[in-house]
BABAGU-149390 format. One record per residue (C-alpha): residue in one letter; x, y, z negated. Coordinates in nm, 2 decimals. Example, Ala and Ser with C-alpha at 12.3 -4.5 7.8 and 13.67 -1.06 7.14 Angstrom:
! BABAGU-149390
SITE   res        X        Y        Z
SITE     a     1.23    -0.45    -0.78
SITE     s     1.37    -0.11    -0.71
***
This chain:
! BABAGU-149390
SITE   res        X        Y        Z
SITE     m     9.47     7.23    11.65
SITE     v     9.44     7.20    12.03
SITE     r     9.36     7.55    12.17
SITE     s     9.41     7.50    12.55
SITE     v     9.40     7.18    12.76
SITE     l     9.54     7.13    13.11
SITE     i     9.32     6.86    13.28
SITE     a     9.55     6.65    13.49
SITE     n     9.26     6.52    13.71
SITE     r     8.98     6.61    13.94
SITE     g     8.62     6.54    14.03
SITE     e     8.35     6.44    13.78
SITE     i     8.58     6.34    13.50
SITE     a     8.76     6.68    13.51
SITE     v     8.41     6.85    13.50
SITE     r     8.32     6.63    13.20
SITE     i     8.64     6.73    13.01
SITE     v     8.59     7.10    13.09
SITE     r     8.24     7.08    12.94
SITE     a     8.36     6.90    12.63
SITE     c     8.64     7.15    12.57
SITE     r     8.39     7.43    12.62
SITE     d     8.18     7.28    12.34
SITE     q     8.49     7.28    12.11
SITE     g     8.59     7.64    12.20
SITE     v     8.90     7.51    12.38
SITE     r     9.04     7.69    12.68
SITE     t     9.06     7.48    13.00
SITE     i     9.31     7.48    13.28
SITE     a     9.23     7.29    13.60
SITE     v     9.48     7.18    13.86
SITE     y     9.39     7.13    14.23
SITE     s     9.53     7.03    14.57
SITE     d     9.46     7.21    14.89
SITE     a     9.16     6.98    14.95
SITE     d     9.01     7.08    14.61
SITE     a     9.07     7.46    14.62
SITE     d     8.70     7.54    14.57
SITE     a     8.60     7.22    14.39
SITE     l     8.35     7.23    14.10
SITE     h     8.61     7.15    13.83
SITE     v     8.82     7.45    13.96
SITE     r     8.51     7.68    13.95
SITE     l     8.42     7.57    13.60
SITE     a     8.76     7.59    13.43
SITE     d     8.89     7.91    13.26
SITE     e     9.18     7.91    13.50
SITE     a     9.32     7.69    13.78
SITE     h     9.66     7.62    13.93
SITE     r     9.75     7.48    14.27
SITE     i     9.98     7.17    14.25
SITE     g    10.03     7.08    14.62
SITE     p     9.88     6.96    14.95
SITE     a     9.59     6.72    14.98
SITE     p     9.77     6.38    14.96
SITE     a     9.75     6.26    14.60
SITE     r    10.12     6.16    14.59
SITE     e    10.21     6.52    14.66
SITE     s     9.97     6.68    14.41
SITE     y     9.77     6.49    14.15
SITE     l    10.04     6.22    14.12
SITE     s    10.33     6.46    14.11
SITE     v    10.45     6.47    13.75
SITE     d    10.67     6.77    13.82
SITE     a    10.39     6.97    13.98
SITE     v    10.15     6.90    13.69
SITE     l    10.41     6.99    13.43
SITE     c    10.50     7.31    13.61
SITE     a    10.13     7.41    13.60
SITE     a    10.11     7.33    13.23
SITE     a    10.41     7.55    13.17
SITE     a    10.28     7.84    13.38
SITE     s     9.94     7.83    13.22
SITE     g    10.06     7.81    12.86
SITE     a     9.87     7.50    12.79
SITE     d     9.94     7.32    12.46
SITE     a     9.78     6.99    12.55
SITE     v     9.73     6.76    12.86
SITE     h     9.42     6.54    12.91
SITE     p     9.47     6.29    13.19
SITE     g     9.11     6.17    13.24
SITE     y     9.09     5.84    13.41
SITE     g     9.27     5.71    13.72
SITE     l     9.56     5.91    13.88
SITE     l     9.83     5.95    13.61
SITE     s     9.62     5.85    13.31
SITE     e     9.80     5.52    13.25
SITE     n    10.14     5.63    13.36
SITE     a    10.37     5.59    13.06
SITE     a    10.65     5.80    13.23
SITE     f    10.40     6.09    13.27
SITE     a    10.29     6.07    12.91
SITE     a    10.65     6.07    12.79
SITE     a    10.73     6.37    13.01
SITE     v    10.43     6.56    12.86
SITE     v    10.56     6.48    12.51
SITE     d    10.92     6.57    12.60
SITE     a    10.79     6.91    12.73
SITE     g    10.66     6.98    12.38
SITE     l    10.30     6.94    12.47
SITE     t    10.03     6.73    12.30
SITE     w     9.94     6.42    12.50
SITE     i     9.57     6.34    12.46
SITE     g     9.60     5.96    12.46
SITE     p     9.80     5.68    12.30
SITE     a    10.17     5.68    12.27
SITE     p    10.38     5.63    12.59
SITE     d    10.52     5.30    12.47
SITE     v    10.17     5.17    12.40
SITE     i    10.06     5.27    12.75
SITE     a    10.37     5.10    12.90
SITE     r    10.31     4.78    12.70
SITE     m     9.94     4.75    12.77
SITE     g     9.98     4.87    13.13
SITE     d    10.21     4.58    13.20
SITE     k     9.94     4.31    13.22
SITE     v    10.19     4.03    13.15
SITE     a    10.31     4.21    12.83
SITE     a     9.95     4.28    12.74
SITE     l     9.87     3.91    12.75
SITE     e    10.17     3.84    12.52
SITE     t    10.03     4.11    12.28
SITE     a     9.69     3.95    12.29
SITE     r     9.83     3.61    12.20
SITE     a    10.02     3.77    11.91
SITE     a     9.69     3.92    11.79
SITE     q     9.52     3.58    11.82
SITE     v     9.29     3.70    12.10
SITE     p     9.19     3.42    12.35
SITE     v     9.35     3.44    12.69
SITE     l     9.30     3.24    13.02
SITE     p     9.57     3.00    13.14
SITE     g     9.81     3.18    13.37
SITE     s    10.16     3.22    13.50
SITE     d    10.46     3.28    13.28
SITE     g    10.54     3.63    13.41
SITE     t    10.52     3.77    13.76
SITE     v    10.53     3.56    14.07
SITE     e    10.61     3.59    14.44
SITE     a    10.50     3.38    14.74
SITE     g    10.70     3.06    14.75
SITE     p    10.76     2.72    14.58
SITE     r    10.76     2.85    14.22
SITE     a    10.42     3.01    14.27
SITE     a    10.29     2.69    14.42
SITE     r    10.41     2.49    14.12
SITE     m    10.25     2.73    13.87
SITE     a     9.92     2.74    14.06
SITE     s     9.91     2.36    14.06
SITE     e     9.96     2.36    13.68
SITE     i     9.69     2.63    13.62
SITE     g     9.44     2.48    13.86
SITE     f     9.22     2.63    14.13
SITE     p     9.04     2.86    14.17
SITE     l     9.28     3.12    14.04
SITE     v     9.32     3.49    14.08
SITE     v     9.62     3.70    14.18
SITE     k     9.64     4.03    13.99
SITE     a     9.85     4.34    13.99
SITE     a    10.08     4.35    13.68
SITE     f    10.07     4.73    13.68
SITE     g     9.72     4.86    13.76
SITE     g     9.35     4.78    13.75
SITE     g     9.02     4.88    13.90
SITE     g     9.01     4.57    14.12
SITE     r     9.31     4.68    14.33
SITE     g     9.58     4.43    14.39
SITE     m     9.35     4.13    14.32
SITE     r     9.28     3.83    14.53
SITE     v     9.08     3.51    14.45
SITE     v     9.25     3.19    14.57
SITE     r     9.05     2.87    14.61
SITE     s     9.30     2.64    14.78
SITE     p     9.68     2.60    14.79
SITE     e     9.69     2.69    15.16
SITE     d     9.57     3.05    15.08
SITE     l     9.81     3.12    14.79
SITE     d    10.10     3.28    14.97
SITE     a     9.89     3.51    15.19
SITE     a     9.70     3.62    14.88
SITE     l    10.02     3.69    14.69
SITE     i    10.16     3.90    14.97
SITE     a     9.83     4.10    15.03
SITE     a     9.78     4.16    14.66
SITE     a    10.14     4.28    14.62
SITE     r    10.11     4.51    14.91
SITE     e     9.78     4.66    14.78
SITE     a     9.93     4.70    14.43
SITE     s    10.24     4.87    14.56
SITE     a    10.02     5.12    14.76
SITE     a     9.79     5.19    14.47
SITE     f    10.02     5.18    14.17
SITE     g    10.37     5.22    14.31
SITE     r    10.47     4.86    14.19
SITE     g    10.40     4.54    14.37
SITE     d    10.44     4.30    14.08
SITE     v    10.16     4.04    14.06
SITE     y    10.08     3.74    13.84
SITE     v     9.82     3.46    13.85
SITE     e     9.57     3.32    13.61
SITE     r     9.27     3.09    13.61
SITE     y     8.96     3.23    13.78
SITE     l     8.61     3.20    13.63
SITE     d     8.34     3.17    13.89
SITE     r     8.04     3.32    13.71
SITE     p     8.16     3.51    13.41
SITE     r     8.02     3.83    13.26
SITE     h     8.25     4.13    13.22
SITE     v     8.21     4.27    12.87
SITE     e     8.42     4.54    12.71
SITE     v     8.46     4.70    12.36
SITE     q     8.51     5.07    12.30
SITE     i     8.79     5.14    12.06
SITE     l     8.86     5.46    11.87
SITE     a     9.16     5.50    11.64
SITE     d     9.34     5.79    11.46
SITE     a     9.69     5.84    11.34
SITE     h     9.59     5.77    10.98
SITE     g     9.54     5.40    11.02
SITE     t     9.17     5.40    11.10
SITE     v     9.07     5.17    11.39
SITE     l     8.70     5.14    11.49
SITE     h     8.49     4.99    11.76
SITE     l     8.19     5.17    11.90
SITE     g     8.01     4.87    12.03
SITE     d     8.03     4.70    12.36
SITE     r     7.93     4.74    12.73
SITE     d     7.83     4.50    13.00
SITE     c     8.00     4.58    13.34
SITE     s     7.91     4.27    13.53
SITE     v     7.76     4.44    13.83
SITE     q     8.07     4.46    14.05
SITE     r     8.18     4.44    14.41
SITE     r     8.54     4.35    14.48
SITE     h     8.61     4.39    14.11
SITE     q     8.49     4.75    14.12
SITE     k     8.21     4.83    13.87
SITE     l     7.88     4.97    14.01
SITE     i     7.65     4.96    13.71
SITE     e     7.74     4.96    13.34
SITE     e     7.52     4.93    13.03
SITE     a     7.54     4.94    12.65
SITE     p     7.50     4.73    12.46
SITE     a     7.57     4.39    12.63
SITE     d     7.32     4.11    12.57
SITE     l     7.52     3.88    12.35
SITE     p     7.46     3.63    12.07
SITE     s     7.55     3.78    11.74
SITE     d     7.85     3.55    11.68
SITE     v     8.00     3.63    12.02
SITE     r     7.95     4.00    11.97
SITE     s     8.12     4.00    11.63
SITE     g     8.40     3.79    11.77
SITE     l     8.46     4.03    12.05
SITE     h     8.45     4.34    11.82
SITE     a     8.70     4.18    11.58
SITE     a     8.93     4.07    11.86
SITE     a     8.94     4.42    12.01
SITE     v     9.02     4.58    11.68
SITE     r     9.29     4.32    11.61
SITE     l     9.45     4.39    11.94
SITE     a     9.44     4.77    11.89
SITE     r     9.60     4.73    11.55
SITE     e     9.87     4.49    11.69
SITE     v     9.98     4.75    11.94
SITE     g     9.96     5.05    11.71
SITE     y     9.68     5.22    11.92
SITE     v     9.58     5.58    11.86
SITE     g     9.31     5.75    12.07
SITE     a     9.01     5.62    12.27
SITE     g     9.06     5.29    12.46
SITE     t     8.88     4.99    12.59
SITE     v     8.95     4.62    12.56
SITE     e     8.80     4.42    12.84
SITE     f     8.69     4.05    12.82
SITE     l     8.54     3.78    13.05
SITE     v     8.26     3.61    12.87
SITE     d     8.17     3.25    12.98
SITE     g     7.88     3.11    12.77
SITE     a     7.99     3.12    12.41
SITE     q     8.36     3.17    12.50
SITE     f     8.54     3.50    12.57
SITE     f     8.89     3.57    12.71
SITE     f     9.10     3.88    12.71
SITE     l     9.11     4.06    13.05
SITE     e     9.30     4.38    13.00
SITE     m     9.32     4.70    12.79
SITE     n     9.26     5.04    12.94
SITE     t     9.46     5.30    12.75
SITE     r     9.23     5.59    12.85
SITE     l     8.88     5.71    12.87
SITE     q     8.66     5.48    13.09
SITE     v     8.43     5.59    13.37
SITE     e     8.15     5.43    13.18
SITE     h     8.21     5.60    12.84
SITE     g     7.89     5.79    12.87
SITE     v     7.66     5.49    12.80
SITE     t     7.84     5.44    12.47
SITE     e     7.80     5.81    12.39
SITE     l     7.42     5.78    12.46
SITE     v     7.37     5.49    12.22
SITE     t     7.61     5.59    11.94
SITE     g     7.58     5.97    11.95
SITE     v     7.97     6.00    11.95
SITE     d     8.12     6.25    12.20
SITE     l     8.43     6.05    12.30
SITE     v     8.61     6.34    12.47
SITE     a     8.56     6.56    12.16
SITE     a     8.69     6.27    11.95
SITE     q     9.00     6.24    12.17
SITE     l     9.07     6.61    12.12
SITE     g     9.05     6.57    11.74
SITE     v     9.26     6.26    11.72
SITE     a     9.53     6.42    11.95
SITE     a     9.54     6.72    11.71
SITE     g     9.61     6.48    11.42
SITE     d     9.27     6.49    11.26
SITE     k     9.13     6.19    11.07
SITE     l     8.82     6.04    11.22
SITE     w     8.52     6.18    11.04
SITE     f     8.33     5.85    11.02
SITE     a     8.39     5.49    10.92
SITE     q     8.30     5.16    11.09
SITE     d     7.98     5.12    10.87
SITE     d     7.87     5.46    11.00
SITE     v     7.86     5.34    11.36
SITE     t     7.52     5.24    11.48
SITE     v     7.40     5.14    11.82
SITE     d     7.05     5.29    11.88
SITE     g     6.86     5.20    12.20
SITE     h     7.01     5.11    12.53
SITE     a     7.18     5.30    12.81
SITE     i     7.25     5.22    13.18
SITE     q     7.47     5.40    13.43
SITE     a     7.49     5.39    13.81
SITE     r     7.80     5.51    13.99
SITE     i     7.72     5.73    14.28
SITE     a     7.98     5.70    14.56
SITE     a     8.00     5.83    14.92
SITE     e     7.99     5.48    15.07
SITE     d     7.73     5.32    15.30
SITE     p     7.63     4.99    15.13
SITE     y     7.44     4.89    15.45
SITE     a     7.76     4.91    15.66
SITE     g     7.99     4.70    15.44
SITE     f     8.02     4.98    15.17
SITE     r     8.21     5.18    15.43
SITE     p     8.37     5.50    15.26
SITE     s     8.20     5.80    15.41
SITE     p     8.35     6.13    15.31
SITE     g     8.19     6.45    15.41
SITE     t     8.01     6.76    15.29
SITE     v     7.71     6.73    15.05
SITE     r     7.48     6.96    15.24
SITE     g     7.19     6.93    14.99
SITE     l     7.16     6.79    14.64
SITE     h     6.86     6.73    14.41
SITE     l     6.93     6.58    14.07
SITE     p     6.68     6.40    13.85
SITE     l     6.58     6.61    13.55
SITE     g     6.36     6.38    13.35
SITE     p     6.40     6.32    12.97
SITE     w     6.67     6.08    12.86
SITE     v     6.85     6.12    13.19
SITE     r     7.21     6.24    13.22
SITE     c     7.39     6.35    13.54
SITE     d     7.77     6.36    13.54
SITE     l     7.87     6.49    13.89
SITE     g     8.18     6.64    14.03
SITE     v     8.01     6.82    14.32
SITE     e     7.73     7.06    14.39
SITE     a     7.55     7.13    14.72
SITE     g     7.80     7.26    14.97
SITE     d     8.10     7.07    14.82
SITE     a     8.30     6.81    15.00
SITE     v     8.37     6.45    14.91
SITE     a     8.73     6.45    15.03
SITE     p     8.87     6.15    15.23
SITE     e     9.20     6.17    15.04
SITE     y     9.05     6.05    14.70
SITE     d     8.82     5.80    14.54
SITE     s     8.47     5.79    14.70
SITE     m     8.29     5.81    14.36
SITE     f     8.16     6.16    14.30
SITE     g     7.91     6.12    14.02
SITE     k     7.72     5.90    13.78
SITE     i     7.35     5.89    13.68
SITE     l     7.27     5.76    13.33
SITE     a     6.95     5.69    13.15
SITE     r     6.87     5.59    12.79
SITE     g     6.57     5.41    12.64
SITE     p     6.46     5.25    12.32
SITE     d     6.53     4.91    12.48
SITE     r     6.69     4.77    12.79
SITE     d     6.38     4.76    13.01
SITE     s     6.29     5.12    12.92
SITE     a     6.64     5.23    13.02
SITE     r     6.63     5.03    13.34
SITE     r     6.30     5.18    13.44
SITE     r     6.41     5.53    13.36
SITE     l     6.73     5.49    13.56
SITE     g     6.52     5.36    13.85
SITE     a     6.30     5.66    13.84
SITE     a     6.61     5.89    13.82
SITE     l     6.76     5.72    14.13
SITE     d     6.43     5.76    14.31
SITE     e     6.44     6.13    14.24
SITE     l     6.80     6.17    14.33
SITE     l     6.85     6.32    14.68
SITE     v     7.18     6.36    14.85
SITE     d     7.20     6.50    15.21
SITE     g     7.52     6.49    15.42
SITE     v     7.68     6.17    15.31
SITE     p     7.54     5.82    15.26
SITE     t     7.56     5.70    14.90
SITE     t     7.54     5.39    14.69
SITE     a     7.23     5.52    14.51
SITE     p     6.96     5.35    14.72
SITE     y     7.13     5.01    14.70
SITE     l     7.18     5.04    14.32
SITE     r     6.81     5.13    14.29
SITE     t     6.73     4.79    14.44
SITE     v     6.97     4.61    14.21
SITE     l     6.78     4.74    13.91
SITE     d     6.48     4.54    14.03
SITE     e     6.66     4.22    14.11
SITE     e     6.51     3.93    13.91
SITE     t     6.84     3.82    13.76
SITE     f     6.93     4.18    13.67
SITE     v     6.60     4.23    13.50
SITE     d     6.63     3.91    13.29
SITE     g     7.01     3.97    13.23
SITE     t     7.13     3.64    13.39
SITE     h     7.35     3.81    13.65
SITE     d     7.73     3.78    13.66
SITE     t     8.03     3.94    13.82
SITE     g     7.96     3.76    14.15
SITE     s     7.59     3.85    14.19
SITE     v     7.65     4.15    14.42
SITE     e     7.85     3.96    14.68
SITE     r     7.67     3.63    14.64
SITE     d     7.31     3.71    14.58
SITE     w     7.25     4.09    14.63
SITE     v     7.41     4.15    14.96
SITE     p     7.27     4.48    15.10
SITE     t     7.06     4.41    15.41
SITE     t     6.78     4.66    15.50
SITE     p     6.82     5.02    15.38
SITE     p     6.51     5.16    15.20
SITE     e     6.29     5.40    15.39
SITE     a     6.45     5.74    15.44
SITE     r     6.32     6.03    15.24
SITE     p     6.32     6.40    15.32
SITE     a     6.66     6.57    15.26
SITE     p     6.69     6.83    14.99
SITE     a     6.72     7.20    15.08
SITE     p     7.05     7.31    15.22
SITE     a     7.33     7.45    15.00
SITE     s     7.21     7.80    15.05
SITE     g     6.90     7.71    14.85
SITE     r     6.67     7.84    15.13
SITE     p     6.45     7.57    15.28
SITE     e     6.45     7.53    15.66
SITE     a     6.16     7.67    15.85
SITE     g     5.89     7.42    15.92
SITE     p     5.91     7.05    15.82
SITE     r     6.24     6.93    15.67
SITE     t     6.47     6.71    15.87
SITE     r     6.38     6.34    15.86
SITE     r     6.65     6.07    15.89
SITE     v     6.56     5.74    16.05
SITE     r     6.80     5.44    16.05
SITE     i     6.77     5.17    16.33
SITE     a     6.96     4.86    16.42
SITE     t     7.14     4.84    16.75
SITE     d     7.37     4.59    16.92
SITE     r     7.66     4.82    16.82
SITE     g     7.57     4.85    16.45
SITE     p     7.34     5.08    16.25
SITE     v     7.25     5.42    16.39
SITE     e     7.12     5.70    16.18
SITE     i     6.91     5.96    16.37
SITE     a     6.83     6.30    16.23
SITE     i     6.49     6.43    16.36
SITE     p     6.51     6.81    16.30
SITE     s     6.24     7.06    16.22
SITE     r     6.06     7.25    16.50
SITE     a     6.30     7.54    16.44
SITE     d     6.59     7.33    16.57
SITE     r     6.52     7.05    16.82
SITE     s     6.89     6.96    16.87
SITE     e     6.93     6.59    16.78
SITE     r     7.21     6.47    16.56
SITE     i     7.30     6.11    16.59
SITE     q     7.55     5.93    16.37
SITE     q     7.65     5.59    16.50
SITE     g     7.79     5.33    16.26
SITE     s     8.13     5.19    16.36
SITE     s     8.16     4.82    16.44
SITE     g     8.44     4.59    16.35
SITE     v     8.43     4.62    15.97
SITE     g     8.36     4.30    15.78
SITE     g     8.26     4.12    16.10
SITE     a     8.19     4.33    16.41
SITE     t     7.88     4.28    16.62
SITE     s     7.91     4.07    16.94
SITE     g     8.09     4.25    17.22
SITE     a     8.20     4.55    17.02
SITE     a     8.56     4.66    17.03
SITE     p     8.73     4.66    16.69
SITE     t     8.75     5.03    16.59
SITE     a     8.85     5.23    16.28
SITE     p     8.54     5.31    16.08
SITE     m     8.70     5.63    15.95
SITE     d     9.03     5.82    15.93
SITE     a     9.27     5.58    15.78
SITE     t     9.63     5.44    15.76
SITE     v     9.72     5.10    15.90
SITE     v     9.88     4.89    15.63
SITE     d     9.89     4.55    15.81
SITE     v     9.85     4.39    16.15
SITE     p     9.84     4.02    16.06
SITE     v     9.78     3.88    16.42
SITE     a    10.00     3.93    16.72
SITE     a     9.88     4.00    17.07
SITE     g     9.82     3.68    17.26
SITE     a     9.68     3.48    16.96
SITE     a     9.35     3.30    16.97
SITE     v     9.11     3.44    16.72
SITE     s     8.77     3.34    16.58
SITE     a     8.49     3.58    16.50
SITE     g     8.55     3.72    16.16
SITE     d     8.93     3.68    16.16
SITE     v     9.11     3.98    16.02
SITE     l     9.29     4.18    16.29
SITE     v     9.39     4.50    16.12
SITE     v     9.40     4.61    15.76
SITE     l     9.34     4.98    15.70
SITE     e     9.36     5.20    15.38
SITE     a     9.13     5.49    15.32
SITE     m     8.99     5.66    15.00
SITE     k     9.20     5.42    14.79
SITE     m     9.03     5.11    14.95
SITE     e     9.16     4.85    15.19
SITE     i     8.93     4.79    15.48
SITE     e     8.96     4.47    15.69
SITE     v     8.87     4.51    16.06
SITE     r     8.77     4.18    16.20
SITE     a     8.74     4.01    16.54
SITE     p     8.39     4.06    16.69
SITE     v     8.39     3.73    16.88
SITE     d     8.58     3.41    16.94
SITE     g     8.85     3.48    17.20
SITE     t     9.20     3.59    17.27
SITE     l     9.36     3.90    17.12
SITE     t     9.48     4.06    17.44
SITE     a     9.62     4.38    17.29
SITE     v     9.70     4.55    16.96
SITE     h     9.71     4.93    16.98
SITE     v     9.84     5.02    16.64
SITE     s    10.12     4.92    16.40
SITE     s    10.17     4.93    16.02
SITE     g    10.21     5.28    15.89
SITE     a    10.02     5.45    16.17
SITE     s     9.74     5.70    16.10
SITE     v     9.42     5.65    16.30
SITE     a     9.12     5.86    16.35
SITE     a     8.76     5.74    16.31
SITE     g     8.65     5.56    16.62
SITE     t     9.00     5.47    16.74
SITE     v     9.00     5.13    16.93
SITE     l     9.25     4.92    16.73
SITE     a     9.27     4.61    16.95
SITE     d     9.12     4.43    17.25
SITE     v     8.96     4.09    17.22
SITE     t     8.87     3.90    17.54
SITE     p     8.58     3.66    17.46
SITE     a     8.64     3.29    17.51
***
């Protein structure tokens, strides 16, 4: 029996695990960095231990620090959540070697399925369809060119150790292959500690469908239905739903393939097998050996608490239900809420959530890692919550989620919520004909919706007089958000959007949109550039940000170099117009 769990994570997933453990009467131990000393997951846990400074590599990604906290707290199990160390086989092995219970699959399974090349071999052995691809990992050069020629264009470069869209580049012509391989390897190395990449055939308009797996140590392997995760940007999911809209033969084929793969690898615990669906065909994408961000939509339509199931399986319990007992009832849709500005190129925008009002309607679930007054820290992922809604059918769930997003109010940081609200009403989303490219091809954010009054401040006391109104206007230097205060405080607050991201406006100097680290400067001073050419690549909040030339001209100066840290608003380069 698991009596105490150290949660090796942060944010909304740590909060979710705390609450599941509380339901089971299990003591919870949180870990935190200096940036999260007063975070919600720390406040909710039974006890908390500091594991290091703000940078993730010195805290949440430090195996030694996490294990020291486990020993000091007397925890008897470790739950990794998702992201961070959740798919790190060495960490899982270290937990087991320390005599603790690892809440997840065996370390060798994590290692095999985390190596995307080995995972493809396992899928083939389980007779699961896979896309044509390279034989192992590749580097820029003649061998990669030969493989690409055999596979055919378009193709995609992928990180061999990682996921979540990082370390991925789509290549449509041979001329772009080497640059894509180098960029993907660099991003993979920064995100996952290994820069190995491989290539495979790219499908232009597939759907992304995944199957939830649950298995115990007594030989039972079940699926809990499927999810459609096709609403994506740069391979990062934005909206997920369960179940997917599939013909019955395709659905049964997906479910059977996922179960075969789990059996082939000896899987124990909760996991997800991801596929690309193209018409009546489907192809293995990857297996996530952990809880998914979108696990909640499966819980809403099956009634199974996946975190509680993980706890039971890790304790050695046999699953209390069989495949025939699994039923999918109704439909559920989830929207990821991130501190990003969709109307400024999805620019990460960390800051303090000054006010927060959550939707409280029936059949609505809010999984958040913050409360009013909490910060969305720049050192970590920009997602801080999820809003989910269930209905008897897809359209009911869609309308309920739309109403919930209408009711959600966040003051202090821009969020993806207003944009995702518009996606729910897009014609191709409503009729279910969208695909993984719809966001970037058809649903590009243009005009932000009309601003609404901000919620009350964190103190809970409303401001005297009318609440602050926020108005967004377009200028020749990018979008500007103006706060019009109440009569009690006439001081104006103006937040100007930075230019130079994803194509700067004419005449604007390329600047850093936020505090970041320079990872690449692909163009040297003196070079001729065209509007839209990438001048500097930054990394912030686990995302790469390309800063582009605002106009055609000459790059007369570059003010930064790789590895440098820059503050928001720093001029990165000078471009003299042609």
